[in-house]
C-alpha positions as a printed NumPy array, in Angstrom:
array([[ 51.717,  -1.901, -33.568],
       [ 50.404,  -3.077, -36.935],
       [ 46.872,  -3.401, -35.54 ],
       [ 46.935,   0.214, -34.304],
       [ 48.044,   1.397, -37.75 ],
       [ 45.182,  -0.487, -39.407],
       [ 42.706,   0.978, -36.929],
       [ 43.974,   4.475, -37.666],
       [ 43.647,   3.914, -41.422],
       [ 40.017,   2.816, -41.086],
       [ 39.219,   5.783, -38.863],
       [ 40.815,   8.172, -41.384],
       [ 39.069,   6.566, -44.34 ],
       [ 35.581,   7.139, -42.855],
       [ 34.549,  10.735, -42.036],
       [ 34.359,  11.537, -38.331],
       [ 31.268,  13.317, -37.016],
       [ 32.26 ,  16.202, -34.771],
       [ 29.939,  17.736, -32.16 ],
       [ 27.341,  15.014, -32.408],
       [ 23.926,  16.192, -31.208],
       [ 22.612,  14.549, -28.046],
       [ 19.881,  11.914, -28.576],
       [ 20.564,  11.885, -32.322],
       [ 20.025,   8.492, -33.908],
       [ 22.847,   6.637, -35.629],
       [ 23.021,   6.914, -39.401],
       [ 23.719,   4.198, -41.955],
       [ 27.264,   5.516, -42.486],
       [ 27.96 ,   5.375, -38.749],
       [ 26.67 ,   1.8  , -38.605],
       [ 29.029,   0.883, -41.434],
       [ 31.873,   2.424, -39.46 ],
       [ 30.909,   0.385, -36.392],
       [ 30.963,  -2.8  , -38.459],
       [ 34.397,  -1.981, -39.919],
       [ 35.909,  -1.15 , -36.528],
       [ 34.319,  -4.209, -34.941],
       [ 35.976,  -6.462, -37.528],
       [ 39.326,  -4.938, -36.599],
       [ 38.792,  -5.972, -32.992],
       [ 37.911,  -2.588, -31.496],
       [ 36.172,  -2.637, -28.133],
       [ 32.818,  -0.981, -27.535],
       [ 34.36 ,   1.817, -25.441],
       [ 36.851,   2.701, -28.193],
       [ 34.14 ,   2.694, -30.863],
       [ 31.958,   4.942, -28.683],
       [ 34.791,   7.442, -28.296],
       [ 35.464,   7.389, -32.044],
       [ 31.824,   8.   , -33.048],
       [ 31.191,  10.301, -30.065],
       [ 28.298,   8.412, -28.514],
       [ 27.873,   6.647, -25.185],
       [ 29.12 ,   3.114, -24.628],
       [ 25.55 ,   2.123, -23.805],
       [ 24.47 ,   3.229, -27.299],
       [ 27.138,   1.038, -28.888],
       [ 26.091,  -2.006, -26.852],
       [ 22.447,  -1.493, -27.888],
       [ 23.511,  -1.103, -31.498],
       [ 25.592,  -4.299, -31.4  ],
       [ 22.573,  -6.205, -30.086],
       [ 20.333,  -4.673, -32.742],
       [ 22.62 ,  -5.711, -35.599],
       [ 23.607,  -9.132, -34.282],
       [ 23.327, -11.849, -36.947],
       [ 24.316, -15.515, -37.127],
       [ 26.488, -16.532, -40.077],
       [ 28.155, -19.739, -41.231],
       [ 31.871, -20.202, -41.809],
       [ 33.408, -22.22 , -44.596],
       [ 33.753, -25.172, -42.212],
       [ 29.968, -24.996, -41.532],
       [ 30.46 , -23.631, -38.04 ],
       [ 28.055, -20.918, -36.908],
       [ 29.235, -17.635, -35.424],
       [ 27.654, -14.334, -34.371],
       [ 28.734, -10.942, -35.654],
       [ 27.471,  -7.4  , -36.203],
       [ 25.867,  -6.42 , -39.506],
       [ 25.291,  -2.754, -40.303],
       [ 22.729,  -3.66 , -42.976],
       [ 20.687,  -5.785, -40.554],
       [ 20.848,  -3.07 , -37.881],
       [ 19.663,  -0.386, -40.317],
       [ 16.786,  -2.587, -41.548],
       [ 15.593,  -3.315, -38.002],
       [ 15.923,   0.344, -37.032],
       [ 13.787,   1.515, -39.966],
       [ 11.161,  -1.152, -39.277],
       [ 10.936,  -0.063, -35.644],
       [ 10.51 ,   3.589, -36.62 ],
       [  7.689,   2.709, -39.026],
       [  5.99 ,   0.642, -36.32 ],
       [  6.23 ,   3.523, -33.839],
       [  4.695,   6.001, -36.261],
       [  1.861,   3.648, -37.13 ],
       [  1.026,   2.963, -33.497],
       [  0.251,   6.603, -32.701],
       [ -3.368,   7.805, -32.979],
       [ -2.183,  11.109, -34.406],
       [ -1.382,   9.26 , -37.63 ],
       [  0.407,  11.477, -40.121],
       [  0.3  ,  14.59 , -37.924],
       [  3.957,  14.497, -37.029],
       [  3.865,  18.201, -36.209],
       [  1.747,  17.474, -33.133],
       [  4.116,  14.729, -31.955],
       [  7.145,  16.979, -32.412],
       [  5.421,  19.792, -30.498],
       [  4.747,  17.419, -27.592],
       [  8.381,  16.314, -27.598],
       [  9.621,  19.916, -27.507],
       [  7.332,  20.962, -24.644],
       [  8.101,  17.947, -22.439],
       [ 11.721,  17.238, -23.286],
       [ 13.149,  20.718, -23.853],
       [ 10.807,  23.025, -21.899],
       [ 10.234,  20.46 , -19.102],
       [  6.43 ,  20.738, -19.149],
       [  4.271,  18.008, -17.705],
       [  2.159,  15.962, -20.161],
       [ -0.975,  17.663, -18.82 ],
       [  0.463,  21.157, -19.324],
       [  1.711,  20.215, -22.806],
       [ -1.734,  19.025, -23.904],
       [ -3.429,  22.129, -22.507],
       [ -1.067,  24.396, -24.433],
       [ -1.468,  22.456, -27.677],
       [ -5.274,  22.314, -27.597],
       [ -5.328,  25.856, -28.968],
       [ -3.309,  24.825, -32.042],
       [ -4.206,  21.167, -32.623],
       [ -7.132,  18.832, -32.277],
       [ -5.896,  16.267, -29.726],
       [ -7.219,  12.78 , -30.671],
       [ -6.208,  11.105, -27.373],
       [ -6.54 ,  11.659, -23.626],
       [ -3.876,  12.307, -20.989],
       [ -3.668,   8.652, -19.939],
       [ -3.085,   7.581, -23.545],
       [ -0.244,  10.101, -23.817],
       [  1.401,   8.629, -20.715],
       [  1.077,   5.146, -22.24 ],
       [  2.721,   6.342, -25.457],
       [  5.638,   7.793, -23.498],
       [  6.161,   4.768, -21.228],
       [  6.01 ,   2.337, -24.186],
       [  8.55 ,   4.35 , -26.188],
       [  6.241,   5.266, -29.077],
       [  7.779,   8.724, -29.503],
       [ 11.019,   9.127, -31.443],
       [ 12.806,  11.404, -28.942],
       [ 10.63 ,  11.276, -25.836],
       [ 11.131,   8.701, -23.073],
       [  9.93 ,   8.137, -19.532],
       [ 13.171,   9.612, -18.178],
       [ 12.274,  12.957, -19.759],
       [  9.173,  13.44 , -17.597],
       [  9.565,  16.188, -14.929],
       [  8.65 ,  13.974, -11.954],
       [ 10.108,  10.713, -13.235],
       [ 11.412,   8.392, -10.532],
       [ 13.47 ,   5.329, -11.183],
       [ 12.24 ,   2.131,  -9.602],
       [ 14.449,   0.893,  -6.812],
       [ 16.031,  -2.473,  -7.334],
       [ 14.409,  -5.18 ,  -5.235],
       [ 16.709,  -6.394,  -2.485],
       [ 15.683,  -9.775,  -1.098],
       [ 15.558,  -9.835,   2.677],
       [ 17.92 , -12.116,   4.486],
       [ 16.273, -14.931,   6.358],
       [ 17.008, -15.045,  10.028],
       [ 18.357, -18.404,  11.094],
       [ 18.047, -19.325,  14.747],
       [ 21.265, -20.283,  16.436],
       [ 21.793, -23.95 ,  16.98 ],
       [ 20.847, -24.99 ,  20.478],
       [ 18.925, -21.783,  21.155],
       [ 15.643, -23.539,  21.928],
       [ 17.36 , -26.032,  24.238],
       [ 19.002, -23.212,  26.231],
       [ 15.663, -21.433,  26.509],
       [ 13.984, -24.596,  27.821],
       [ 16.723, -25.084,  30.432],
       [ 16.348, -21.54 ,  31.721],
       [ 12.582, -21.964,  31.877],
       [ 12.928, -25.227,  33.821],
       [ 15.281, -23.597,  36.339],
       [ 12.77 , -20.833,  36.87 ],
       [  9.931, -23.318,  37.421],
       [ 12.036, -25.423,  39.813],
       [ 12.916, -22.319,  41.834],
       [  9.253, -21.296,  42.21 ],
       [  8.188, -24.789,  43.279],
       [ 11.015, -24.998,  45.825],
       [ 10.056, -21.662,  47.387],
       [  6.395, -22.718,  47.757],
       [  7.263, -26.149,  49.135],
       [  4.982, -27.989,  46.754],
       [  5.644, -31.516,  45.609],
       [  7.23 , -31.7  ,  42.125],
       [  6.433, -34.778,  40.034],
       [  9.318, -36.581,  38.361],
       [  7.987, -35.905,  34.872],
       [  7.935, -32.183,  35.584],
       [ 11.704, -31.935,  35.933]])
């Protein structure tokens, strides 16, 4: 009972974001809320419901902010750090922006994201439409590579019109011959041979039986 009261106090102390936009990235305040709720023993599903994101997002965030600390008795333990998660998130965003050939032309990248993600255009159709407004510094294959490697902020492979998920590989079961199967086959074959020799009246050597 006391733990539920403490959880309610923490949730009331930190502002709750209503109507969270889909695919919106977590903010520093939300990461601080995750850290506070995690210290109180909240599960990932409860935190996801509180912040209004998917459970998968919370699990990814917990992995992103995982740090190793040392207790007073010199024992090591792992926990979530909102500061570490925010630092890694910002570093990843800077690396993504620097990897694109469009450089500082974020308007072109945002236009590509809108055409493919919201209007469901193919990458080829998106480039053809944008050639009238922008100077495209990369080819169609390069654009596919950017999407598959996650170099866009809001655009992923799942957003492509004809995206197909790879089927999980199912190892085939090896067929194991039944014990004694070869011996039974040899006996049937020998009976057949003996029957043919008996009908023809030919002499059968002793090693042939």
